[in-house]
C-alpha atoms as an extended CHARMM CRD file, in Angstrom:
* protein
*
       284  EXT
         1         1  MET       CA            -28.3010000000        6.3710000000       -0.3120000000  PROA      1               0.0000000000
         2         2  SER       CA            -26.6280000000        5.1500000000       -3.4980000000  PROA      2               0.0000000000
         3         3  LEU       CA            -24.8420000000        1.8070000000       -3.7140000000  PROA      3               0.0000000000
         4         4  ILE       CA            -21.4560000000        3.5160000000       -4.0840000000  PROA      4               0.0000000000
         5         5  ALA       CA            -22.0980000000        5.6550000000       -0.9880000000  PROA      5               0.0000000000
         6         6  ALA       CA            -23.1610000000        2.5730000000        0.9830000000  PROA      6               0.0000000000
         7         7  LEU       CA            -19.9920000000        0.7240000000       -0.0720000000  PROA      7               0.0000000000
         8         8  LYS       CA            -17.8170000000        3.6560000000        0.9660000000  PROA      8               0.0000000000
         9         9  LEU       CA            -19.5470000000        3.7140000000        4.3530000000  PROA      9               0.0000000000
        10        10  LEU       CA            -19.0180000000       -0.0400000000        4.7360000000  PROA      10              0.0000000000
        11        11  ILE       CA            -15.3200000000        0.2460000000        3.8950000000  PROA      11              0.0000000000
        12        12  VAL       CA            -14.8130000000        3.1890000000        6.2900000000  PROA      12              0.0000000000
        13        13  ALA       CA            -16.5720000000        1.2080000000        9.0460000000  PROA      13              0.0000000000
        14        14  SER       CA            -14.2970000000       -1.7740000000        8.3800000000  PROA      14              0.0000000000
        15        15  ILE       CA            -11.2120000000        0.4630000000        8.6060000000  PROA      15              0.0000000000
        16        16  PHE       CA            -12.4910000000        1.9090000000       11.8850000000  PROA      16              0.0000000000
        17        17  LEU       CA            -12.9530000000       -1.5830000000       13.3370000000  PROA      17              0.0000000000
        18        18  ASN       CA             -9.5550000000       -2.7480000000       12.0780000000  PROA      18              0.0000000000
        19        19  VAL       CA             -7.7330000000        0.0860000000       13.8580000000  PROA      19              0.0000000000
        20        20  LEU       CA             -9.8920000000       -0.5440000000       16.9280000000  PROA      20              0.0000000000
        21        21  ALA       CA             -8.7360000000       -4.1780000000       16.8920000000  PROA      21              0.0000000000
        22        22  LEU       CA             -5.1120000000       -3.0170000000       16.6420000000  PROA      22              0.0000000000
        23        23  ALA       CA             -5.5380000000       -0.6610000000       19.6250000000  PROA      23              0.0000000000
        24        24  LEU       CA             -7.1520000000       -3.3990000000       21.7130000000  PROA      24              0.0000000000
        25        25  ARG       CA             -3.9030000000       -5.3690000000       21.6700000000  PROA      25              0.0000000000
        26        26  ALA       CA             -1.3860000000       -2.4990000000       21.5100000000  PROA      26              0.0000000000
        27        27  ARG       CA              0.0630000000       -0.3680000000       24.2960000000  PROA      27              0.0000000000
        28        28  ALA       CA             -0.7760000000        3.3270000000       24.4640000000  PROA      28              0.0000000000
        29        29  GLU       CA              2.9040000000        4.1750000000       24.9670000000  PROA      29              0.0000000000
        30        30  ASP       CA              3.7120000000        2.5100000000       21.6340000000  PROA      30              0.0000000000
        31        31  VAL       CA              2.4010000000        5.6410000000       19.9070000000  PROA      31              0.0000000000
        32        32  LEU       CA              5.5240000000        7.5280000000       21.0260000000  PROA      32              0.0000000000
        33        33  HSD       CA              8.0340000000        4.8850000000       19.8720000000  PROA      33              0.0000000000
        34        34  LEU       CA              9.2910000000        6.7700000000       16.8000000000  PROA      34              0.0000000000
        35        35  PHE       CA              9.3220000000       10.0680000000       18.6740000000  PROA      35              0.0000000000
        36        36  ARG       CA             11.5330000000        8.5850000000       21.3860000000  PROA      36              0.0000000000
        37        37  ASN       CA             13.7160000000        6.8160000000       18.8190000000  PROA      37              0.0000000000
        38        38  TRP       CA             14.0150000000        9.8900000000       16.6590000000  PROA      38              0.0000000000
        39        39  ASP       CA             16.6160000000        8.3720000000       14.3280000000  PROA      39              0.0000000000
        40        40  LEU       CA             14.0940000000        5.7190000000       13.2490000000  PROA      40              0.0000000000
        41        41  GLY       CA             11.4570000000        8.4380000000       12.9360000000  PROA      41              0.0000000000
        42        42  LEU       CA             13.6570000000       10.5260000000       10.6420000000  PROA      42              0.0000000000
        43        43  ARG       CA             14.4480000000        7.4690000000        8.5110000000  PROA      43              0.0000000000
        44        44  ALA       CA             10.7410000000        6.7350000000        8.1570000000  PROA      44              0.0000000000
        45        45  PHE       CA              9.9850000000       10.3440000000        7.2270000000  PROA      45              0.0000000000
        46        46  ALA       CA             12.7560000000       10.3600000000        4.6310000000  PROA      46              0.0000000000
        47        47  ALA       CA             11.5610000000        7.1310000000        3.0070000000  PROA      47              0.0000000000
        48        48  MET       CA              7.8860000000        8.0770000000        2.8990000000  PROA      48              0.0000000000
        49        49  TYR       CA              7.8690000000       11.8280000000        2.3840000000  PROA      49              0.0000000000
        50        50  LEU       CA             11.1540000000       12.6270000000        0.6540000000  PROA      50              0.0000000000
        51        51  VAL       CA             12.2460000000        9.6780000000       -1.5050000000  PROA      51              0.0000000000
        52        52  VAL       CA              8.8140000000        8.5470000000       -2.7640000000  PROA      52              0.0000000000
        53        53  PRO       CA              7.5130000000       12.0560000000       -3.6440000000  PROA      53              0.0000000000
        54        54  LEU       CA             10.7580000000       12.7710000000       -5.4900000000  PROA      54              0.0000000000
        55        55  VAL       CA             10.3930000000        9.5130000000       -7.4190000000  PROA      55              0.0000000000
        56        56  ALA       CA              6.7750000000       10.3970000000       -8.2420000000  PROA      56              0.0000000000
        57        57  LEU       CA              7.8730000000       13.8440000000       -9.4370000000  PROA      57              0.0000000000
        58        58  ALA       CA             10.6120000000       12.3000000000      -11.5730000000  PROA      58              0.0000000000
        59        59  ILE       CA              8.1690000000        9.8260000000      -13.1570000000  PROA      59              0.0000000000
        60        60  VAL       CA              5.7010000000       12.5940000000      -13.9750000000  PROA      60              0.0000000000
        61        61  ALA       CA              8.4390000000       14.7880000000      -15.4250000000  PROA      61              0.0000000000
        62        62  ALA       CA             10.0740000000       12.0160000000      -17.4690000000  PROA      62              0.0000000000
        63        63  PHE       CA              7.0450000000       10.3260000000      -19.0330000000  PROA      63              0.0000000000
        64        64  GLU       CA              3.9300000000       11.4680000000      -20.8540000000  PROA      64              0.0000000000
        65        65  LEU       CA              1.1700000000       10.0600000000      -18.6570000000  PROA      65              0.0000000000
        66        66  LYS       CA             -2.5150000000       10.8200000000      -18.5630000000  PROA      66              0.0000000000
        67        67  PRO       CA             -3.1800000000       13.8970000000      -16.3740000000  PROA      67              0.0000000000
        68        68  GLY       CA             -5.2780000000       11.8930000000      -13.9370000000  PROA      68              0.0000000000
        69        69  VAL       CA             -2.4800000000        9.3510000000      -13.4510000000  PROA      69              0.0000000000
        70        70  GLU       CA              0.0390000000       12.1170000000      -12.7890000000  PROA      70              0.0000000000
        71        71  ILE       CA             -2.2140000000       13.6100000000      -10.1220000000  PROA      71              0.0000000000
        72        72  ALA       CA             -2.7850000000       10.1970000000       -8.5310000000  PROA      72              0.0000000000
        73        73  LEU       CA              0.9670000000        9.5270000000       -8.3400000000  PROA      73              0.0000000000
        74        74  LEU       CA              1.7250000000       12.8550000000       -6.6990000000  PROA      74              0.0000000000
        75        75  VAL       CA             -1.1650000000       12.7280000000       -4.2160000000  PROA      75              0.0000000000
        76        76  LEU       CA             -0.4880000000        9.1030000000       -3.2310000000  PROA      76              0.0000000000
        77        77  SER       CA              3.1920000000        9.9000000000       -2.6010000000  PROA      77              0.0000000000
        78        78  LEU       CA              2.1460000000       12.4400000000        0.0610000000  PROA      78              0.0000000000
        79        79  SER       CA             -0.5860000000       10.3880000000        1.7380000000  PROA      79              0.0000000000
        80        80  PRO       CA             -0.1280000000        8.6190000000        5.1210000000  PROA      80              0.0000000000
        81        81  VAL       CA             -0.1320000000        4.9290000000        6.0210000000  PROA      81              0.0000000000
        82        82  PRO       CA             -3.4600000000        3.1500000000        5.3890000000  PROA      82              0.0000000000
        83        83  PRO       CA             -5.0250000000        1.8890000000        8.6520000000  PROA      83              0.0000000000
        84        84  LEU       CA             -5.3570000000       -1.6280000000        7.2170000000  PROA      84              0.0000000000
        85        85  LEU       CA             -1.6240000000       -1.9530000000        6.6210000000  PROA      85              0.0000000000
        86        86  PRO       CA             -0.5680000000       -2.8600000000       10.2130000000  PROA      86              0.0000000000
        87        87  LYS       CA             -1.9870000000       -6.3880000000        9.8450000000  PROA      87              0.0000000000
        88        88  LYS       CA              0.2840000000       -6.9950000000        6.8500000000  PROA      88              0.0000000000
        89        89  GLN       CA              3.2120000000       -5.3550000000        8.6570000000  PROA      89              0.0000000000
        90        90  LEU       CA              2.7840000000       -7.6920000000       11.6250000000  PROA      90              0.0000000000
        91        91  LYS       CA              3.1820000000      -10.6300000000        9.2220000000  PROA      91              0.0000000000
        92        92  SER       CA              6.5460000000       -9.1740000000        8.2100000000  PROA      92              0.0000000000
        93        93  GLY       CA              7.8340000000       -9.6450000000       11.7480000000  PROA      93              0.0000000000
        94        94  ALA       CA              7.8950000000       -5.9530000000       12.6960000000  PROA      94              0.0000000000
        95        95  GLU       CA              7.6020000000       -4.7860000000       16.2960000000  PROA      95              0.0000000000
        96        96  GLY       CA              4.1170000000       -3.7830000000       17.4250000000  PROA      96              0.0000000000
        97        97  ALA       CA              5.4230000000       -0.5200000000       18.8750000000  PROA      97              0.0000000000
        98        98  TYR       CA              7.0850000000        0.4000000000       15.5690000000  PROA      98              0.0000000000
        99        99  ILE       CA              3.9190000000       -0.3230000000       13.5740000000  PROA      99              0.0000000000
       100       100  THR       CA              1.5810000000        1.6180000000       15.8730000000  PROA      100             0.0000000000
       101       101  SER       CA              3.9010000000        4.5960000000       16.0920000000  PROA      101             0.0000000000
       102       102  LEU       CA              4.4630000000        4.6340000000       12.3280000000  PROA      102             0.0000000000
       103       103  LEU       CA              0.7000000000        4.7280000000       11.7320000000  PROA      103             0.0000000000
       104       104  VAL       CA              0.2640000000        7.7340000000       14.0310000000  PROA      104             0.0000000000
       105       105  ALA       CA              3.4590000000        9.5970000000       13.0890000000  PROA      105             0.0000000000
       106       106  ALA       CA              2.7500000000        9.3210000000        9.3460000000  PROA      106             0.0000000000
       107       107  ALA       CA             -0.7870000000       10.6350000000        9.8730000000  PROA      107             0.0000000000
       108       108  LEU       CA              0.4770000000       13.6560000000       11.8290000000  PROA      108             0.0000000000
       109       109  ALA       CA              3.2270000000       14.3530000000        9.3100000000  PROA      109             0.0000000000
       110       110  SER       CA              0.7790000000       14.1810000000        6.4010000000  PROA      110             0.0000000000
       111       111  LEU       CA             -1.1500000000       17.1650000000        7.7930000000  PROA      111             0.0000000000
       112       112  LEU       CA              1.8770000000       19.2880000000        6.9420000000  PROA      112             0.0000000000
       113       113  VAL       CA              3.3330000000       17.2780000000        4.0720000000  PROA      113             0.0000000000
       114       114  ILE       CA              0.1940000000       17.1500000000        1.9020000000  PROA      114             0.0000000000
       115       115  PRO       CA             -0.4630000000       20.9180000000        1.7450000000  PROA      115             0.0000000000
       116       116  ALA       CA              3.2410000000       21.7640000000        1.3860000000  PROA      116             0.0000000000
       117       117  GLY       CA              3.8520000000       19.0350000000       -1.1830000000  PROA      117             0.0000000000
       118       118  LEU       CA              0.8200000000       19.8890000000       -3.3160000000  PROA      118             0.0000000000
       119       119  HSD       CA              1.7250000000       23.5820000000       -3.3560000000  PROA      119             0.0000000000
       120       120  LEU       CA              5.2740000000       22.6310000000       -4.3870000000  PROA      120             0.0000000000
       121       121  PHE       CA              4.0180000000       20.3450000000       -7.1530000000  PROA      121             0.0000000000
       122       122  ALA       CA              1.5870000000       23.0520000000       -8.2900000000  PROA      122             0.0000000000
       123       123  ALA       CA              4.4200000000       25.5840000000       -8.5040000000  PROA      123             0.0000000000
       124       124  VAL       CA              6.5710000000       23.1660000000      -10.5120000000  PROA      124             0.0000000000
       125       125  PHE       CA              3.7920000000       22.4610000000      -13.0250000000  PROA      125             0.0000000000
       126       126  GLY       CA              2.2480000000       25.9400000000      -12.9920000000  PROA      126             0.0000000000
       127       127  ARG       CA             -1.1250000000       25.0250000000      -11.4590000000  PROA      127             0.0000000000
       128       128  GLN       CA             -3.2600000000       26.4580000000       -8.6640000000  PROA      128             0.0000000000
       129       129  VAL       CA             -4.4700000000       24.1610000000       -5.8730000000  PROA      129             0.0000000000
       130       130  ASP       CA             -6.7580000000       24.5260000000       -2.8840000000  PROA      130             0.0000000000
       131       131  VAL       CA             -5.8290000000       21.8170000000       -0.3750000000  PROA      131             0.0000000000
       132       132  PRO       CA             -8.7500000000       20.4960000000        1.7780000000  PROA      132             0.0000000000
       133       133  VAL       CA             -6.8640000000       20.3890000000        5.1010000000  PROA      133             0.0000000000
       134       134  LEU       CA            -10.0670000000       20.1300000000        7.1630000000  PROA      134             0.0000000000
       135       135  GLY       CA            -11.2540000000       17.1900000000        5.0580000000  PROA      135             0.0000000000
       136       136  ILE       CA             -7.9220000000       15.4150000000        5.5740000000  PROA      136             0.0000000000
       137       137  VAL       CA             -8.1430000000       15.9820000000        9.3370000000  PROA      137             0.0000000000
       138       138  LYS       CA            -11.6580000000       14.4970000000        9.4090000000  PROA      138             0.0000000000
       139       139  ILE       CA            -10.5890000000       11.3640000000        7.5140000000  PROA      139             0.0000000000
       140       140  LEU       CA             -7.5570000000       10.8060000000        9.7370000000  PROA      140             0.0000000000
       141       141  ALA       CA             -9.6600000000       11.3810000000       12.8470000000  PROA      141             0.0000000000
       142       142  VAL       CA            -12.3300000000        8.8620000000       11.8030000000  PROA      142             0.0000000000
       143       143  THR       CA             -9.9570000000        6.1880000000       10.4880000000  PROA      143             0.0000000000
       144       144  ILE       CA             -7.0290000000        6.5280000000       12.9150000000  PROA      144             0.0000000000
       145       145  ALA       CA             -7.3480000000        8.8560000000       15.9390000000  PROA      145             0.0000000000
       146       146  VAL       CA            -10.8250000000        7.9590000000       17.2240000000  PROA      146             0.0000000000
       147       147  PRO       CA            -10.5590000000        4.1450000000       16.9170000000  PROA      147             0.0000000000
       148       148  LEU       CA             -7.0650000000        4.2120000000       18.4680000000  PROA      148             0.0000000000
       149       149  LEU       CA             -8.1980000000        6.2310000000       21.4940000000  PROA      149             0.0000000000
       150       150  LEU       CA            -11.3750000000        4.1720000000       21.8510000000  PROA      150             0.0000000000
       151       151  GLY       CA             -9.4130000000        0.9350000000       21.6060000000  PROA      151             0.0000000000
       152       152  PHE       CA             -6.9270000000        1.9830000000       24.2930000000  PROA      152             0.0000000000
       153       153  ALA       CA             -9.8190000000        2.9610000000       26.5870000000  PROA      153             0.0000000000
       154       154  VAL       CA            -11.7470000000       -0.2800000000       26.0040000000  PROA      154             0.0000000000
       155       155  GLN       CA             -8.5510000000       -2.2960000000       26.5270000000  PROA      155             0.0000000000
       156       156  LYS       CA             -8.2500000000       -0.8850000000       30.0530000000  PROA      156             0.0000000000
       157       157  LEU       CA            -11.8490000000       -1.8440000000       30.7890000000  PROA      157             0.0000000000
       158       158  LEU       CA            -11.5820000000       -5.3800000000       29.4000000000  PROA      158             0.0000000000
       159       159  GLY       CA             -8.1440000000       -6.2510000000       30.7500000000  PROA      159             0.0000000000
       160       160  THR       CA             -7.0040000000       -9.7100000000       29.6680000000  PROA      160             0.0000000000
       161       161  ARG       CA            -10.1850000000      -10.2170000000       27.6170000000  PROA      161             0.0000000000
       162       162  ALA       CA             -9.1590000000       -7.4200000000       25.2440000000  PROA      162             0.0000000000
       163       163  ALA       CA             -6.9850000000       -9.7570000000       23.1510000000  PROA      163             0.0000000000
       164       164  ARG       CA             -9.8880000000      -12.1400000000       22.4530000000  PROA      164             0.0000000000
       165       165  VAL       CA            -12.1990000000       -9.2420000000       21.5900000000  PROA      165             0.0000000000
       166       166  SER       CA             -9.4990000000       -7.8680000000       19.2850000000  PROA      166             0.0000000000
       167       167  VAL       CA             -9.5110000000      -11.1100000000       17.2650000000  PROA      167             0.0000000000
       168       168  ILE       CA            -13.3110000000      -11.0390000000       16.8800000000  PROA      168             0.0000000000
       169       169  VAL       CA            -13.3910000000       -7.3450000000       15.9070000000  PROA      169             0.0000000000
       170       170  GLY       CA            -10.5720000000       -7.9220000000       13.4160000000  PROA      170             0.0000000000
       171       171  LYS       CA            -12.4310000000      -10.7910000000       11.7140000000  PROA      171             0.0000000000
       172       172  VAL       CA            -15.6290000000       -8.7300000000       11.4380000000  PROA      172             0.0000000000
       173       173  ALA       CA            -13.6510000000       -5.8230000000       10.0060000000  PROA      173             0.0000000000
       174       174  MET       CA            -11.9810000000       -8.0470000000        7.4040000000  PROA      174             0.0000000000
       175       175  ALA       CA            -15.2970000000       -9.5940000000        6.3310000000  PROA      175             0.0000000000
       176       176  MET       CA            -16.8400000000       -6.1370000000        5.8860000000  PROA      176             0.0000000000
       177       177  LEU       CA            -13.8150000000       -4.9500000000        3.9480000000  PROA      177             0.0000000000
       178       178  LEU       CA            -13.8130000000       -7.9280000000        1.5740000000  PROA      178             0.0000000000
       179       179  VAL       CA            -17.5030000000       -7.4590000000        0.7410000000  PROA      179             0.0000000000
       180       180  GLY       CA            -17.1080000000       -3.7140000000        0.1990000000  PROA      180             0.0000000000
       181       181  VAL       CA            -13.9450000000       -3.9290000000       -1.8890000000  PROA      181             0.0000000000
       182       182  LEU       CA            -15.1220000000       -6.8220000000       -4.0790000000  PROA      182             0.0000000000
       183       183  VAL       CA            -18.4140000000       -5.1260000000       -4.9490000000  PROA      183             0.0000000000
       184       184  LEU       CA            -16.6350000000       -1.8030000000       -5.5410000000  PROA      184             0.0000000000
       185       185  LEU       CA            -14.1050000000       -3.4750000000       -7.8570000000  PROA      185             0.0000000000
       186       186  VAL       CA            -16.9210000000       -5.0610000000       -9.8560000000  PROA      186             0.0000000000
       187       187  LEU       CA            -18.6220000000       -1.6850000000      -10.2440000000  PROA      187             0.0000000000
       188       188  MET       CA            -15.4170000000        0.2140000000      -11.0340000000  PROA      188             0.0000000000
       189       189  GLY       CA            -13.8190000000       -2.5840000000      -13.0740000000  PROA      189             0.0000000000
       190       190  PRO       CA            -14.6910000000       -1.2030000000      -16.5320000000  PROA      190             0.0000000000
       191       191  ALA       CA            -13.3380000000        2.2680000000      -15.6900000000  PROA      191             0.0000000000
       192       192  MET       CA            -10.1560000000        0.7490000000      -14.2450000000  PROA      192             0.0000000000
       193       193  TRP       CA             -9.6490000000       -1.4040000000      -17.3400000000  PROA      193             0.0000000000
       194       194  ARG       CA            -10.0450000000        1.6120000000      -19.6490000000  PROA      194             0.0000000000
       195       195  LEU       CA             -7.2700000000        3.4330000000      -17.7810000000  PROA      195             0.0000000000
       196       196  VAL       CA             -4.7960000000        0.5480000000      -18.0640000000  PROA      196             0.0000000000
       197       197  GLY       CA             -2.1480000000        1.2320000000      -20.7000000000  PROA      197             0.0000000000
       198       198  GLY       CA             -0.3340000000        4.3440000000      -21.7700000000  PROA      198             0.0000000000
       199       199  GLY       CA              2.2670000000        3.8170000000      -19.0660000000  PROA      199             0.0000000000
       200       200  THR       CA             -0.2480000000        3.8160000000      -16.1790000000  PROA      200             0.0000000000
       201       201  LEU       CA              0.6620000000        0.4020000000      -14.7830000000  PROA      201             0.0000000000
       202       202  ALA       CA              4.4010000000        0.9500000000      -15.2580000000  PROA      202             0.0000000000
       203       203  ALA       CA              4.2790000000        4.3110000000      -13.4660000000  PROA      203             0.0000000000
       204       204  LEU       CA              2.2430000000        3.0250000000      -10.5180000000  PROA      204             0.0000000000
       205       205  VAL       CA              4.3330000000       -0.1390000000      -10.1330000000  PROA      205             0.0000000000
       206       206  GLY       CA              7.5110000000        1.9300000000      -10.4380000000  PROA      206             0.0000000000
       207       207  MET       CA              6.4890000000        4.1380000000       -7.5180000000  PROA      207             0.0000000000
       208       208  ILE       CA              5.4610000000        1.1110000000       -5.4460000000  PROA      208             0.0000000000
       209       209  LEU       CA              8.8310000000       -0.5640000000       -6.0390000000  PROA      209             0.0000000000
       210       210  ALA       CA             10.6310000000        2.6800000000       -5.1930000000  PROA      210             0.0000000000
       211       211  GLY       CA              8.7140000000        2.8290000000       -1.9150000000  PROA      211             0.0000000000
       212       212  LEU       CA              9.5810000000       -0.7560000000       -1.0560000000  PROA      212             0.0000000000
       213       213  ALA       CA             13.2670000000       -0.1460000000       -1.7810000000  PROA      213             0.0000000000
       214       214  ALA       CA             13.4290000000        3.1690000000        0.1080000000  PROA      214             0.0000000000
       215       215  GLY       CA             11.6690000000        1.7910000000        3.1720000000  PROA      215             0.0000000000
       216       216  TYR       CA             13.7550000000       -1.3680000000        3.2990000000  PROA      216             0.0000000000
       217       217  LEU       CA             17.0450000000        0.5120000000        2.9360000000  PROA      217             0.0000000000
       218       218  LEU       CA             16.1630000000        3.1890000000        5.5030000000  PROA      218             0.0000000000
       219       219  GLY       CA             14.2600000000        1.0550000000        8.0160000000  PROA      219             0.0000000000
       220       220  GLY       CA             17.1260000000        0.4610000000       10.4530000000  PROA      220             0.0000000000
       221       221  GLY       CA             18.6720000000       -2.7130000000       11.8540000000  PROA      221             0.0000000000
       222       222  SER       CA             15.5790000000       -4.8640000000       12.3670000000  PROA      222             0.0000000000
       223       223  ALA       CA             14.5630000000       -6.8720000000        9.2920000000  PROA      223             0.0000000000
       224       224  GLY       CA             10.9250000000       -6.8200000000       10.4030000000  PROA      224             0.0000000000
       225       225  ASN       CA             10.8950000000       -3.0580000000       10.8730000000  PROA      225             0.0000000000
       226       226  ARG       CA             12.6120000000       -2.5600000000        7.5130000000  PROA      226             0.0000000000
       227       227  ALA       CA              9.8710000000       -4.6010000000        5.8700000000  PROA      227             0.0000000000
       228       228  ALA       CA              7.1920000000       -2.6260000000        7.7440000000  PROA      228             0.0000000000
       229       229  LEU       CA              8.6110000000        0.7060000000        6.5660000000  PROA      229             0.0000000000
       230       230  ALA       CA              8.9480000000       -0.6510000000        3.0310000000  PROA      230             0.0000000000
       231       231  LEU       CA              5.2440000000       -1.5280000000        2.9990000000  PROA      231             0.0000000000
       232       232  ALA       CA              4.3460000000        1.8620000000        4.5040000000  PROA      232             0.0000000000
       233       233  ALA       CA              6.3910000000        3.7790000000        1.9220000000  PROA      233             0.0000000000
       234       234  ALA       CA              4.8400000000        1.8010000000       -0.9320000000  PROA      234             0.0000000000
       235       235  THR       CA              1.2300000000        1.6270000000        0.2990000000  PROA      235             0.0000000000
       236       236  ARG       CA             -0.6660000000        4.8390000000        1.0740000000  PROA      236             0.0000000000
       237       237  HSD       CA             -4.0450000000        5.7570000000        2.5570000000  PROA      237             0.0000000000
       238       238  PRO       CA             -6.5000000000        5.5630000000       -0.3890000000  PROA      238             0.0000000000
       239       239  GLY       CA             -9.2190000000        7.3700000000        1.5900000000  PROA      239             0.0000000000
       240       240  VAL       CA             -7.0280000000       10.4160000000        2.1120000000  PROA      240             0.0000000000
       241       241  ALA       CA             -5.8020000000       10.3300000000       -1.5000000000  PROA      241             0.0000000000
       242       242  LEU       CA             -9.3560000000       10.0750000000       -2.8660000000  PROA      242             0.0000000000
       243       243  SER       CA            -10.5100000000       12.9290000000       -0.6340000000  PROA      243             0.0000000000
       244       244  VAL       CA             -7.6460000000       15.1950000000       -1.6870000000  PROA      244             0.0000000000
       245       245  VAL       CA             -8.2280000000       14.4920000000       -5.3780000000  PROA      245             0.0000000000
       246       246  GLY       CA            -12.0030000000       14.9460000000       -5.0590000000  PROA      246             0.0000000000
       247       247  ALA       CA            -11.6660000000       18.3230000000       -3.3230000000  PROA      247             0.0000000000
       248       248  THR       CA             -8.5660000000       19.6830000000       -5.0550000000  PROA      248             0.0000000000
       249       249  PHE       CA             -9.0450000000       18.2920000000       -8.5790000000  PROA      249             0.0000000000
       250       250  PRO       CA            -12.8330000000       17.7270000000       -8.8140000000  PROA      250             0.0000000000
       251       251  GLY       CA            -12.8370000000       17.1560000000      -12.5610000000  PROA      251             0.0000000000
       252       252  GLU       CA            -10.1430000000       14.4810000000      -12.5930000000  PROA      252             0.0000000000
       253       253  LYS       CA            -12.1580000000       11.2420000000      -12.4980000000  PROA      253             0.0000000000
       254       254  GLN       CA             -9.2060000000        9.3510000000      -13.9500000000  PROA      254             0.0000000000
       255       255  ALA       CA             -7.1560000000       10.1770000000      -10.8620000000  PROA      255             0.0000000000
       256       256  LEU       CA             -9.7510000000        8.5020000000       -8.6340000000  PROA      256             0.0000000000
       257       257  VAL       CA             -9.6540000000        5.3800000000      -10.7890000000  PROA      257             0.0000000000
       258       258  ALA       CA             -5.8310000000        5.3840000000      -10.8270000000  PROA      258             0.0000000000
       259       259  ILE       CA             -5.8040000000        5.4020000000       -7.0120000000  PROA      259             0.0000000000
       260       260  LEU       CA             -8.0340000000        2.3160000000       -6.9610000000  PROA      260             0.0000000000
       261       261  ILE       CA             -5.7130000000        0.6150000000       -9.4560000000  PROA      261             0.0000000000
       262       262  SER       CA             -2.8010000000        1.4370000000       -7.1500000000  PROA      262             0.0000000000
       263       263  VAL       CA             -4.5620000000       -0.3200000000       -4.2500000000  PROA      263             0.0000000000
       264       264  VAL       CA             -4.8950000000       -3.4970000000       -6.3430000000  PROA      264             0.0000000000
       265       265  LEU       CA             -1.2780000000       -3.3120000000       -7.5220000000  PROA      265             0.0000000000
       266       266  ASN       CA             -0.0400000000       -2.8840000000       -3.9540000000  PROA      266             0.0000000000
       267       267  VAL       CA             -1.7390000000       -6.1270000000       -2.9820000000  PROA      267             0.0000000000
       268       268  ILE       CA             -0.2590000000       -7.9460000000       -5.9790000000  PROA      268             0.0000000000
       269       269  VAL       CA              3.2780000000       -6.6140000000       -5.4700000000  PROA      269             0.0000000000
       270       270  GLY       CA              3.1180000000       -7.0010000000       -1.6830000000  PROA      270             0.0000000000
       271       271  ILE       CA              2.5890000000      -10.7750000000       -1.7680000000  PROA      271             0.0000000000
       272       272  PRO       CA              5.9690000000      -11.7210000000       -3.3200000000  PROA      272             0.0000000000
       273       273  PHE       CA              7.6690000000       -9.0210000000       -1.2300000000  PROA      273             0.0000000000
       274       274  LEU       CA              6.4300000000      -10.5670000000        2.0210000000  PROA      274             0.0000000000
       275       275  LYS       CA              7.5140000000      -14.0060000000        0.7990000000  PROA      275             0.0000000000
       276       276  LEU       CA             11.0180000000      -12.6740000000        0.1370000000  PROA      276             0.0000000000
       277       277  VAL       CA             11.1100000000      -11.1060000000        3.5980000000  PROA      277             0.0000000000
       278       278  HSD       CA             10.0700000000      -14.3730000000        5.2390000000  PROA      278             0.0000000000
       279       279  ARG       CA             12.6840000000      -16.2690000000        3.2260000000  PROA      279             0.0000000000
       280       280  GLU       CA             15.4070000000      -13.8180000000        4.2960000000  PROA      280             0.0000000000
       281       281  THR       CA             14.3280000000      -14.0030000000        7.9490000000  PROA      281             0.0000000000
       282       282  GLU       CA             14.2850000000      -17.7920000000        7.9560000000  PROA      282             0.0000000000
       283       283  GLY       CA             17.6160000000      -17.9070000000        6.1890000000  PROA      283             0.0000000000
       284       284  GLY       CA             19.1210000000      -15.5380000000        8.7360000000  PROA      284             0.0000000000
């Protein structure tokens, strides 16, 4: 097994454990929160899968970007919520039920949105695409569905001890993730640096800011939930995006690198955003 393959496996395992930790302290009925409160569900869908893809399409149409960057923008705009995002959303003051339901609802919606969106983008730009739906299902199953179901089951067995176990599992997951991501960034650093420039950073940051604005404006009455949707609209599942690019555009190595750059930018932009949210909440 190569070092890159081992790092990918480590990161996937950390994501699995992170979602497991979330499920250990969540309620199974929380999954249905956005389906019961359909107005919030429609707002979330509009922010994530209508506004952001349209912004991505506008950026690609308006500016001369590298082909790989254009593909990364479009694919990221259709991808679901990353399983590591709920921890950051909880810091924003969002409700646990909203966060859990958003994670699941976005994953289910992406199964339809990604194929439809990519075929639409392909028609607009005159390209042929073959969307790896089965590959997307596998990624979402491993990183979201299985750990959620396992966590709910283990929670019933552990009872009140589930919360303590959740903390331990979460810390292990974060340690694994930090090791995997840091080593991967060192290895991919030169390729990422070569792609910087030519409008790449501006385009990626522009889409992130559009996601934050769309989510915050459409997130409803709760400031915490608005912040959670803003983060979800701006931050997308890199595993799904990388899989779609690898299977649909196998020759576009730049797109893979652009997705990794987007992950880093989301972290950088997310820090001041969360500080602003906390300041607004405290002021209110």
